[in-house]
Each structure stands twice: as C-alpha cells, then as structure tokens.
DRENVOKOL-483246 format. One line per 3 residues: their letters; for each residue y, z, x of N, C-alpha, C. Coordinates in steps of 0.001 Angstrom, whole numbers, padded with zeros to 6 digits. Example, Ala and Ser with C-alpha at 12.3 -4.5 7.8 and 13.67 -1.06 7.14 Angstrom:
<pts>
as	-005690 007800 013190 -004500 007800 012300 -003300 007800 013200 | -002250 007080 012850 -001060 007140 013670 000030 007870 012900
</pts>
This chain:
<pts>
mek	-027227 -006650 -001592 -027590 -005542 -000703 -029116 -005349 -000614 | -029873 -006397 -000965 -031318 -006268 -000959 -031865 -005977 000436 | -031163 -006465 001468 -031670 -006243 002820 -031604 -004782 003225
fsq	-030877 -003957 002460 -030812 -002522 002741 -031646 -001719 001745 | -032565 -002388 001066 -033334 -001720 000005 -034241 -000625 000543 | -034612 -000707 001832 -035490 000331 002375 -034766 001676 002490
wrd	-033432 001650 002360 -032668 002895 002375 -032248 003319 000964 | -032980 002836 -000014 -032823 003309 -001382 -033935 004303 -001695 | -033580 005334 -002437 -034581 006328 -002815 -035589 005686 -003763
kgt	-036862 005899 -003480 -037913 005261 -004271 -037957 005784 -005709 | -037566 007036 -005906 -037629 007607 -007249 -036426 007290 -008112 | -035230 007271 -007502 -033999 007102 -008287 -033322 005752 -008081
gia	-033669 005060 -006987 -033003 003800 -006684 -031624 003970 -006059 | -031256 005205 -005752 -029926 005482 -005195 -029922 005217 -003691 | -028846 004579 -003221 -028655 004329 -001783 -027501 005203 -001307
pfl	-027773 006356 -000715 -026702 007324 -000393 -025806 006938 000767 | -026207 005905 001552 -025408 005544 002726 -024544 004299 002515 | -024722 003602 001403 -023908 002414 001152 -022475 002815 000845
php	-021503 002240 001532 -020106 002583 001231 -019708 002065 -000144 | -018767 002735 -000761 -018256 002269 -002051 -017537 000936 -001846 | -017679 000016 -002789 -017125 -001341 -002611 -015657 -001360 -002220
sst	-014837 -000499 -002814 -013406 -000555 -002543 -013045 -000068 -001149 | -014025 000475 -000403 -013728 000927 000948 -014021 -000153 001986 | -014499 -001324 001542 -014736 -002411 002481 -013547 -003350 002475
fet	-013300 -003981 003624 -012107 -004808 003761 -012126 -006007 002811 | -013301 -006542 002507 -013361 -007736 001670 -012799 -007469 000276 | -013114 -006300 -000298 -012687 -006049 -001668 -011288 -005477 -001741
trl	-010797 -004883 -000655 -009447 -004330 -000704 -008383 -005406 -000547 | -008789 -006616 -000266 -007812 -007694 -000146 -007324 -008209 -001498 | -007973 -007746 -002580 -007572 -008149 -003928 -007534 -009680 -004055
vss	-008575 -010311 -003497 -008568 -011767 -003453 -008515 -012387 -004843 | -009123 -011747 -005808 -009185 -012351 -007137 -007934 -012076 -007968 | -007018 -011253 -007469 -005814 -010912 -008225 -004776 -012029 -008119
pap	-003872 -012110 -009109 -002788 -013087 -009042 -001903 -012832 -007825 | -001250 -013887 -007338 -000415 -013788 -006139 000656 -012717 -006231 | 001386 -012581 -007365 002407 -011524 -007451 001821 -010115 -007308
vrl	000612 -009922 -007851 -000036 -008607 -007741 -000421 -008330 -006300 | -000965 -009344 -005641 -001334 -009171 -004223 -000107 -008873 -003379 | 000986 -009601 -003658 002218 -009389 -002898 002778 -007988 -003116
ant	002788 -007533 -004393 003301 -006201 -004710 002464 -005120 -004041 | 001126 -005279 -004071 000253 -004288 -003431 000443 -004277 -001922 | 000646 -005446 -001334 000861 -005518 000116 002159 -004819 000508
ila	003220 -005079 -000250 004514 -004448 000041 004421 -002938 -000090 | 003792 -002468 -001179 003659 -001027 -001396 002784 -000387 -000318 | 001721 -001096 000102 000835 -000556 001133 001565 -000436 002470
vfs	002340 -001476 002812 003100 -001442 004068 004135 -000321 004038 | 004834 -000189 002923 005822 000874 002794 005156 002247 002898 | 003992 002387 002246 003255 003655 002304 002851 003989 003732
civ	002405 002978 004478 002019 003190 005880 003204 003644 006720 | 004321 002943 006556 005502 003240 007363 005987 004669 007126 | 005924 005120 005882 006414 006451 005542 005391 007539 005861
kip	004130 007291 005483 003128 008359 005526 002526 008596 006909 | 002255 007530 007663 001528 007708 008925 002279 008610 009911 | 003580 008393 010164 004275 009318 011070 004280 010758 010556
lal	004480 010918 009230 004463 012266 008659 003088 012904 008808 | 002040 012127 008498 000677 012657 008568 000301 013043 009993 | 000629 012195 010957 000303 012490 012358 001055 013718 012858
tla	002325 013824 012496 003128 014970 012933 002589 016272 012360 | 002345 016279 011043 001862 017508 010421 000430 017819 010838 | -000391 016786 011043 -001766 017019 011498 -001770 017692 012869
llh	-000927 017200 013767 -000816 017816 015093 -000356 019265 014974 | 000644 019489 014135 001159 020843 013938 000097 021749 013316 | -000615 021216 012326 -001599 022036 011608 -002812 022367 012476
fai	-003411 021344 013112 -004645 021564 013868 -004399 022276 015196 | -003285 021979 015846 -003041 022541 017178 -002375 023910 017138 | -001588 024172 016106 -000821 025421 016095 -001154 026295 014884
isq	-000920 025761 013687 -001022 026616 012488 -002436 027132 012270 | -003435 026241 012301 -004809 026677 012035 -005386 027528 013160 | -004797 027434 014363 -005313 028172 015513 -004603 029504 015748
lvp	-003290 029511 015509 -002494 030652 015953 -001876 031484 014834 | -001751 030921 013659 -001111 031654 012560 -002139 032545 011869 | -001966 033852 011882 -002967 034746 011291 -002938 034771 009761
syp	-001818 034416 009167 -001674 034509 007716 -002375 033348 007024 | -003419 033649 006228 -004129 032580 005530 -003255 031851 004512 | -002403 032533 003737 -001544 031786 002800 -000706 030702 003471
irk	-000244 030960 004699 000530 029943 005415 -000378 028787 005825 | -001573 029097 006331 -002510 028047 006722 -002959 027238 005498 | -003162 027922 004394 -003548 027240 003152 -002445 026298 002682
asa	-001205 026758 002701 -000077 025924 002287 000059 024707 003196 | -000143 024908 004502 -000052 023800 005446 -001132 022762 005168 | -002355 023216 004880 -003450 022288 004564 -003144 021499 003291
ril	-002585 022178 002283 -002246 021500 001032 -001159 020443 001255 | -000168 020772 002067 000913 019812 002341 000356 018591 003075 | -000504 018840 004080 -001099 017732 004825 -001922 016839 003898
lti	-002712 017444 003021 -003521 016666 002085 -002646 015875 001117 | -001530 016462 000720 -000605 015753 -000171 -000030 014522 000506 | 000347 014666 001779 000872 013516 002526 -000204 012442 002676
lgv	-001455 012863 002827 -002557 011912 002936 -002891 011250 001603 | -002300 011759 000527 -002487 011106 -000770 -003311 011880 -001767 | -003774 013082 -001412 -004546 013892 -002352 -003556 014695 -003202
wyw	-003239 014174 -004368 -002218 014783 -005217 -002808 015568 -006375 | -004008 015204 -006801 -004579 015812 -008009 -005727 016738 -007635 | -005631 017996 -008046 -006607 019025 -007699 -007255 019586 -008963
nvs	-008561 019837 -008842 -009282 020520 -009914 -010316 021418 -009243 | -009994 022686 -009113 -010900 023660 -008495 -011373 024615 -009591 | -012676 024634 -009827 -013213 025494 -010888 -014390 026295 -010361
ieg	-014515 027503 -010868 -015598 028403 -010479 -016306 028862 -011747 | -017588 028645 -011801 -018350 029041 -012991 -018259 030553 -013194 | -017994 030937 -014422 -017930 032352 -014743 -016595 032991 -014502
ars	-015639 032223 -013950 -014312 032776 -013691 -013429 032572 -014907 | -012658 033573 -015231 -011733 033434 -016351 -010550 032572 -015924 | -009901 031965 -016865 -008739 031150 -016555 -007578 032030 -016128
gwr	-006644 031416 -015424 -005502 032191 -014944 -005382 032095 -013443 | -004561 032950 -012880 -004313 032903 -011437 -005564 033302 -010679 | -006096 032389 -009823 -007428 032543 -009257 -007561 033720 -008298
knv	-006496 034159 -007704 -006650 035193 -006676 -007093 036531 -007264 | -006966 036698 -008577 -007382 037933 -009217 -008786 037855 -009794 | -009504 036770 -009548 -010828 036578 -010123 -011888 037096 -009157
ssd	-012684 038059 -009615 -013666 038706 -008734 -014820 037786 -008378 | -015024 036713 -009157 -016143 035814 -008883 -015815 034772 -007821 | -014598 034774 -007267 -014254 033879 -006166 -015091 034202 -004927
pka	-015446 033195 -004124 -016044 033494 -002817 -015082 034332 -001980 | -015632 035330 -001311 -014790 036202 -000495 -015383 036296 000906 | -014723 037044 001763 -015151 037160 003167 -016615 037561 003260
gdi	-017371 036848 004091 -018787 037132 004280 -019703 036342 003377 | -019158 035716 002327 -019974 034888 001448 -020281 033548 002113 | -021309 032854 001614 -021731 031565 002157 -021662 030517 001050
ifs	-021006 029400 001345 -020929 028267 000423 -021794 027135 000964 | -022753 026672 000160 -023512 025470 000489 -022879 024311 -000263 | -022412 023302 000461 -021692 022200 -000166 -022298 020855 000223
nfl	-022062 019869 -000639 -022345 018490 -000233 -021304 018068 000799 | -021508 016896 001392 -020673 016465 002524 -020301 015007 002305 | -018989 014720 002219 -018544 013381 001873 -017616 012729 002889
spl	-016671 013503 003460 -015618 012861 004243 -014953 013844 005187 | -014072 013351 006074 -013306 014249 006952 -012378 015179 006180 | -012022 014803 004956 -011106 015637 004187 -011787 016872 003586
dal	-013127 016881 003570 -013846 018013 002966 -013435 019340 003594 | -013413 019373 004927 -013079 020611 005623 -011650 021044 005311 | -010727 020083 005257 -009342 020401 004905 -009244 020946 003488
vys	-009985 020320 002565 -009960 020773 001168 -010463 022202 001065 | -011596 022502 001717 -012132 023865 001645 -011201 024868 002316 | -010489 024426 003361 -009550 025348 004011 -008351 025645 003121
avv	-008143 024825 002079 -007080 025083 001114 -007593 025828 -000106 | -008896 026129 -000120 -009494 026861 -001243 -009937 028256 -000806 | -010575 028335 000378 -011001 029613 000961 -010585 029620 002428
dpv	-010768 030742 003089 -010488 030832 004533 -011826 030674 005254 | -012162 029449 005726 -013543 029185 006129 -013804 029133 007628 | -015085 029283 007949 -015640 028828 009215 -016756 027874 008811
fvi	-016941 026795 009574 -017839 025729 009134 -019137 025717 009930 | -020221 025432 009210 -021528 025240 009825 -022018 023854 009431 | -022270 023016 010435 -022855 021695 010206 -024063 021584 011121
pty	-025266 021602 010579 -026449 021529 011438 -026631 020124 012002 | -027370 020033 013099 -027798 018723 013585 -028865 018199 012630 | -029228 016931 012761 -030254 016423 011835 -031630 017020 012115
tgv	-031765 017713 013246 -033010 018425 013527 -032973 019859 012995 | -031850 020245 012376 -031764 021566 011766 -031205 022648 012669 | -030704 022264 013860 -030102 023245 014759 -028710 023611 014237
ikv	-028448 024895 014099 -027186 025366 013530 -026061 025259 014556 | -024934 024672 014129 -023752 024590 014991 -022536 025050 014201 | -021692 025845 014847 -020470 026345 014222 -019310 025447 014643
ytl	-018475 025094 013681 -017361 024187 013931 -016041 024831 013535 | -015016 024515 014280 -013662 024843 013855 -013245 023814 012805 | -012079 024010 012214 -011581 023068 011219 -011468 021659 011801
fea	-010840 021535 012951 -010650 020215 013559 -011995 019577 013918 | -012918 020361 014457 -014235 019833 014820 -014998 019366 013588 | -014870 020098 012480 -015545 019702 011239 -014977 018396 010701
vms	-013655 018236 010798 -013022 016984 010376 -013544 015823 011215 | -013585 015996 012525 -014000 014914 013412 -015488 014595 013270 | -016295 015598 012940 -017740 015349 012812 -018040 014382 011677
als	-017184 014366 010658 -017392 013465 009522 -017020 012028 009851 | -016472 011805 011036 -016114 010458 011476 -017117 009905 012474 | -018228 010625 012658 -019214 010196 013646 -020619 010295 013047
lpt	-021585 009824 013802 -022975 009856 013351 -023577 011243 013549 | -024624 011568 012781 -025281 012861 012996 -025905 012934 014376 | -025964 014129 014908 -026465 014310 016273 -027716 015181 016273
aaq	-028383 015181 017418 -029533 016069 017614 -029303 016952 018823 | -028032 017173 019161 -027689 017936 020366 -028287 019337 020315 | -028890 019724 021399 -029460 021061 021507 -028471 021973 022234
lst	-028347 023187 021745 -027443 024155 022358 -028239 025148 023188 | -027632 025632 024243 -028318 026624 025070 -028508 027931 024304 | -027498 028287 023512 -027599 029481 022662 -027319 029086 021221
vpt	-028315 029233 020366 -028179 028838 018969 -027955 030079 018115 | -026806 030186 017454 -026576 031357 016605 -027410 031276 015326 | -027751 032401 014785 -028439 032421 013498 -027405 032474 012376
lae	-027830 032102 011174 -026931 032154 010032 -026501 033594 009754 | -027399 034543 010025 -027060 035955 009820 -025966 036399 010788 | -026053 035943 012036 -025024 036289 013028 -023676 035659 012664
iqa	-023718 034425 012195 -022485 033749 011782 -021860 034461 010595 | -022702 034867 009649 -022190 035565 008461 -021573 036907 008837 | -022221 037631 009736 -021695 038933 010149 -020348 038786 010846
kal	-020232 037766 011692 -018959 037529 012376 -017882 037079 011389 | -018289 036266 010407 -017335 035810 009388 -016833 036989 008561 | -017727 037908 008233 -017329 039094 007473 -016338 039929 008272
ekq	-016602 040053 009551 -015709 040822 010424 -014322 040176 010515 | -014300 038832 010536 -013028 038111 010663 -012429 037735 009314 | -013046 038228 008233 -012559 037969 006876 -012552 036475 006537
kvv	-013675 035815 006836 -013801 034392 006552 -015028 034108 005686 | -014992 032956 005043 -016113 032462 004239 -016852 031403 005053 | -018174 031432 005042 -018972 030445 005762 -019224 029253 004835
vvf	-018790 028063 005259 -019026 026835 004494 -020054 026004 005248 | -021197 025745 004607 -022305 025032 005244 -022434 023639 004634 | -022259 022611 005465 -022522 021232 005048 -023956 020905 005466
nea	-024903 021260 004608 -026312 021262 005006 -026975 019887 004934 | -026238 018857 004520 -026800 017505 004597 -026712 016961 006016 | -025842 017571 006838 -025681 017237 008261 -024879 015968 008511
tpt	-024591 015190 007482 -023820 013958 007650 -023226 013560 006310 | -022065 012892 006310 -021467 012491 005033 -022259 011392 004331 | -022187 011381 003010 -022798 010339 002180 -021724 009736 001281
ngr	-022148 008832 000398 -021195 008260 -000554 -021028 009108 -001806 | -021739 010243 -001881 -021590 011160 -003003 -022454 010845 -004199 | -023261 009786 -004120 -024087 009411 -005275 -025349 010257 -005383
all	-025706 010925 -004297 -026915 011759 -004300 -026798 012801 -003199 | -027774 013692 -003171 -027791 014766 -002178 -028948 014523 -001226 | -028655 014496 000075 -029699 014304 001078 -030568 015549 001187
ppa	-031767 015431 001770 -032585 016621 002029 -031835 017579 002961 | -032004 018877 002778 -031287 019841 003629 -031776 019794 005072 | -030833 019889 006008 -031201 019929 007427 -031739 021312 007795
ikh	-031075 022361 007272 -031606 023722 007411 -032543 023928 006228 | -033829 023965 006491 -034814 023947 005421 -034963 025292 004714 | -034832 026373 005476 -035105 027689 004894 -033993 028658 005250
fpd	-033650 029492 004301 -032687 030558 004556 -033387 031605 005403 | -032724 032096 006454 -033415 032947 007433 -033966 034248 006868 | -033210 034878 005969 -033626 036205 005503 -032995 036474 004146
asl	-033837 036576 003114 -033325 036810 001764 -032626 038158 001648 | -032963 039088 002538 -032325 040408 002486 -030851 040337 002868 | -030446 039179 003441 -029041 038990 003796 -028160 038929 002548
itd	-028756 038525 001419 -027989 038398 000181 -027756 039785 -000407 | -026549 040259 -000287 -026138 041549 -000832 -024777 041362 -001483 | -024154 042468 -001866 -022804 042351 -002417 -021803 041922 -001344
kcr	-022205 041995 -000061 -021331 041554 001029 -021626 040123 001472 | -022632 039503 000874 -022965 038118 001209 -023610 037460 000003 | -022807 036724 -000735 -023325 035965 -001876 -023411 034483 -001495
ifp	-024355 033774 -002103 -024566 032355 -001820 -024012 031536 -002977 | -023005 030702 -002681 -022365 029876 -003700 -022705 028404 -003468 | -023421 027756 -004385 -023524 026293 -004317 -022196 025684 -004755
sli	-021786 024599 -004110 -020495 023988 -004416 -020581 022474 -004267 | -019842 021778 -005122 -019795 020322 -005055 -018362 019860 -004933 | -018133 018906 -004023 -016818 018309 -003865 -016919 016834 -004232
rys	-015891 016323 -004904 -015903 014929 -005363 -014482 014376 -005329 | -014371 013100 -004953 -013064 012444 -004880 -012985 011314 -005891 | -011778 011045 -006322 -011526 009909 -007200 -010233 009217 -006753
pad	-010328 007917 -006406 -011515 007072 -006266 -012417 007553 -005127 | -013675 007103 -005176 -014680 007637 -004258 -014713 006949 -002907 | -013882 005918 -002683 -013970 005215 -001404 -013302 005963 -000262
itt	-012907 007200 -000519 -012406 008069 000546 -013564 008595 001404 | -014799 008439 000904 -015980 008955 001593 -016300 008121 002830 | -017065 008711 003758 -017408 008013 005006 -018919 008004 005251
pip	-019703 007380 004356 -021139 007261 004645 -021400 006402 005871 | -020483 005438 006136 -020497 004661 007377 -019312 005138 008203 | -019532 005592 009438 -018387 006044 010250 -017360 004929 010417
pms	-016088 005206 010234 -015064 004179 010437 -014965 003799 011904 | -014293 002681 012169 -014173 002195 013550 -013438 003199 014430 | -012470 003909 013855 -011695 004884 014617 -010988 005819 013652
vvs	-010411 006885 014207 -009615 007801 013391 -008441 007057 012757 | -007837 006159 013539 -006678 005413 013039 -007064 004517 011870 | -008223 003866 011950 -008646 002983 010858 -008890 003772 009581
ylc	-009460 004979 009728 -009671 005808 008532 -008333 006297 007979 | -007438 006684 008864 -006116 007130 008427 -005402 006015 007662 | -005494 004796 008170 -004867 003665 007484 -005509 003433 006122
riv	-006822 003625 006051 -007504 003416 004778 -006987 004348 003694 | -006726 005599 004054 -006358 006559 003016 -004863 006645 002750 | -004026 006253 003728 -002583 006368 003480 -001918 005036 003150
crw	-002537 003925 003546 -001900 002625 003300 -002226 002126 001894 | -001909 002919 000945 -002053 002558 -000462 -001058 003409 -001234 | -000545 002886 -002306 000478 003621 -003051 -000108 004504 -004127
kaw	-001392 004313 -004442 -002014 005168 -005455 -002499 006461 -004815 | -002578 007528 -005612 -002971 008842 -005097 -004470 009064 -005286 | -004993 010035 -004520 -006381 010458 -004655 -006442 011735 -005485
gvr	-007601 011971 -006063 -007856 013237 -006736 -009076 013895 -006124 | -009104 015212 -006097 -010262 015930 -005572 -010684 016991 -006585 | -011979 017130 -006730 -012526 018158 -007604 -013521 018999 -006819
vri	-013334 020301 -006858 -014272 021234 -006240 -014833 022112 -007356 | -016136 022071 -007519 -016771 022894 -008550 -017745 023853 -007870 | -017507 025129 -008023 -018322 026162 -007380 -019164 026849 -008439
akp	-020470 026852 -008230 -021389 027458 -009194 -021402 028972 -009043 | -022043 029631 -009995 -022226 031075 -009889 -023084 031380 -008667 | -022895 032540 -008046 -023733 032878 -006883 -025203 032938 -007262
lev	-026053 032562 -006315 -027492 032558 -006571 -028013 033969 -006792 | -029039 034049 -007599 -029698 035336 -007819 -030464 035737 -006560 | -030509 037031 -006306 -031218 037541 -005122 -032695 037180 -005182
sas	-033247 037033 -006397 -034674 036779 -006572 -035067 035335 -006297 | -034099 034482 -005969 -034424 033073 -005726 -035465 032965 -004612 | -036603 032320 -004917 -037697 032273 -003954 -037378 031356 -002768
div	-036683 030281 -003029 -036296 029361 -001969 -034796 029130 -002094 | -034040 029843 -001289 -032584 029872 -001465 -031959 028509 -001200 | -032405 027806 -000148 -031804 026518 000186 -032056 025506 -000921
nsa	-033312 025410 -001381 -033623 024464 -002445 -032944 024852 -003756 | -032829 026144 -004012 -032132 026602 -005217 -030660 026211 -005158 | -030055 026351 -003965 -028649 025969 -003800 -028469 024471 -004019
fde	-029371 023656 -003472 -029269 022207 -003638 -029493 021799 -005094 | -030429 022467 -005771 -030656 022172 -007192 -029411 022487 -008012 | -028726 023569 -007664 -027505 023934 -008380 -026372 022942 -008103
icr	-026276 022462 -006869 -025268 021450 -006554 -025506 020198 -007401 | -026778 019810 -007528 -027109 018644 -008359 -026770 018904 -009828 | -026998 020109 -010283 -026713 020425 -011686 -025223 020346 -011984
igr	-024411 021002 -011152 -022973 021029 -011452 -022306 019680 -011192 | -022925 018871 -010312 -022346 017567 -010016 -023007 016428 -010763 | -024088 016746 -011489 -024853 015734 -012225 -025267 014583 -011314
ikr	-025804 014961 -010163 -026333 013980 -009222 -027799 014303 -008955 | -028484 013429 -008222 -029894 013596 -007922 -030099 013900 -006444 | -031260 014445 -006135 -031675 014605 -004747 -032548 013424 -004353
vge	-032403 012972 -003113 -033248 011882 -002636 -034383 012445 -001792 | -035376 011590 -001511 -036563 012028 -000799 -036336 012288 000679 | -037340 012883 001305 -037254 013250 002716 -037101 012043 003639
dls	-037474 010850 003151 -037336 009662 003996 -035887 009200 004108 | -034973 009821 003343 -033552 009504 003427 -032763 010707 003935 | -033272 011332 004964 -032571 012456 005578 -031484 011921 006506
avs	-030755 012823 007134 -029651 012423 008005 -030107 011531 009152 | -031326 011735 009656 -031792 010927 010791 -031960 009473 010394 | -032316 009201 009129 -032491 007809 008704 -031158 007075 008636
kld	-030063 007824 008582 -028746 007187 008575 -028487 006438 009880 | -029043 006910 010970 -028853 006243 012259 -029377 004808 012208 | -030578 004639 011640 -031154 003296 011513 -030362 002459 010519
fvk	-029897 003093 009446 -029125 002353 008447 -027828 001810 009054 | -027127 002643 009803 -025851 002209 010388 -026084 001058 011373 | -027175 001110 012134 -027492 000005 013042 -027703 -001289 012261
awt	-028476 -001192 011160 -028742 -002378 010349 -027463 -002877 009675 | -026646 -001955 009204 -025387 -002310 008533 -024445 -003023 009512 | -024319 -002456 010702 -023429 -003040 011708 -023928 -004427 012139
kgr	-025229 -004544 012347 -025820 -005829 012748 -025621 -006857 011659 | -025768 -006449 010395 -025660 -007375 009279 -024254 -007859 009020 | -023251 -007161 009582 -021865 -007547 009332 -021203 -008202 010541
l	-021984 -008375 011617 -021420 -009040 012806 -021351 -010556 012610
</pts>
C-alpha cells in the first residue's frame, strides 16, 4: 500500500481511508484455506444470502418507509431497528455510558435525553440504525466544507454509502435551531462531525470547527462524546461500495455475526473552552484512537478514492 502513503497521517502513520483487508474481495475468497473449508464457507454464505436478503429487504422497506416515519412510539421504532440489525447480522451489543450505574438503562439519569447532542465518530451505514436503537435521534452530517445538514434516518444511512459533498443549501440551519427543534420533538441530536465514514482506526478533523454558542450547554442541552465500533471491523465503509446491494451482500452473505460497541462518555463540562475539540479528544480517549492531521480531512478522501479506484482497475 506504499502508493497510498500520502494519505497516511505524518504523526501516527495511520491511514484512515484504507478499507480493512477482510472487506476486499481478494481476501474474502479464503484462497489460502483448505478446499473443504472454502466449500463449507461458500455453502454457508449462499444459505445466509438466500435466507437473510429477502428478510432484510422486506423489513428495511417496512422500517424506513413506515415505522420510522409514521409510528410515534419510540419503543416500537427502537425494537424494529434492533430486529433489522439482527437480521443484518449484528447480534452482539455492548452499550455503556460513563458514570451510569449498572442495571436497566432507562432509569439512569446520565443517559442522553431529548435536546442533548451526541458527537460521534462515523464508520458505516449501520451507525445511524445503531443510534436509533439506543436513543431517539435526528442526524446532523456536515458537508466537508462545514455546512450543517439535517438528515432523516434513511438519508443518514445512504450518506454513508457515498462520498462527502460540498452541497450548499439555500437555508442553512444552525446547531442551536436544530437542538431547539429536537428538544421540542423529544429527540437527541447525533452529529457525525467527520462528515464521511472512515475505517475506525483514527478520527478525522472535525468538519464543524467551532460550537456556535457555549451558552447553549445547559441542563436542557448536554454534549456527549460517543464512539461506535464494530467487530469484525470490515463492516465499515471508508471506500463507498459499488452499490447498496453490494454492501448488503457483504454484511449478510456470511454465517458469522457482527458485534457493535457504543461507548458514551460523560457530558462535557460547561467550562470547556473549545467544545468541538474537547468532544473529539474525549472520543479518542474512550476509544483509544488517535486524531489525524488537517491534511486528512473529509475532502482529501475524494482524492484518495480516485487513486484507489484507478489503482484497482
């Protein structure tokens, strides 16, 4: 991968846009495995596809078109998201909140609640589904130029399957306006401030550089840094897949299950001088990952994908 060395962070050597080896077709063929193992994996993968894909497509249509749009009850929408994720292969969950006592989470006062803001890393189309099964969210994904855009659940899922954009909006909402509307609608604001998915090995520079107004942080709006991680990690989409169908096949045409971990840090102190950088530092702390330099922002991913695609033709 030396030809992609210019997209490695100079300080850490981390390449945040390189896909995990097991997500490439060459390594998933199990070429080095014995013939019986390859045959068994092929049979199990085909069986998994035949069973899971129709179920996943049916429930996805039901969830995105009807349940997430029209059902007012969050517990029902949460259950639907969990079922869909289970069919997609996400069987193992680990959701933890710093400072929360053990036990049934709905009684824990340190949980994010309506009007709060979660700053999270960004890995895959499943991120939005996972958060919708943890909190009742509205999503913010900025353009790589830092323009704030509000996304529905389905739009957030689809954005992780495409390249970052610089689209300008005629009317750009502020984070304060989004938070106020979220509080009114009893929702949590989830911000994917890297603006594009990575492989999870590091955190890109924030697209929204500064929090608009520190006075926004009150008991009605707390800022929670959060990290999401998958195991195995090849569920991530640092390189956009060829199509929705190809990504769906990647995650369901296997007999092994995925695991997801969501770790939410304590809310930031009101005295934080730079809220965005403080949130990113906390994400790195709880996830034990590093931040990369400004030369590896979301906009540099556009050049990387061009080089990656050209190099594989």
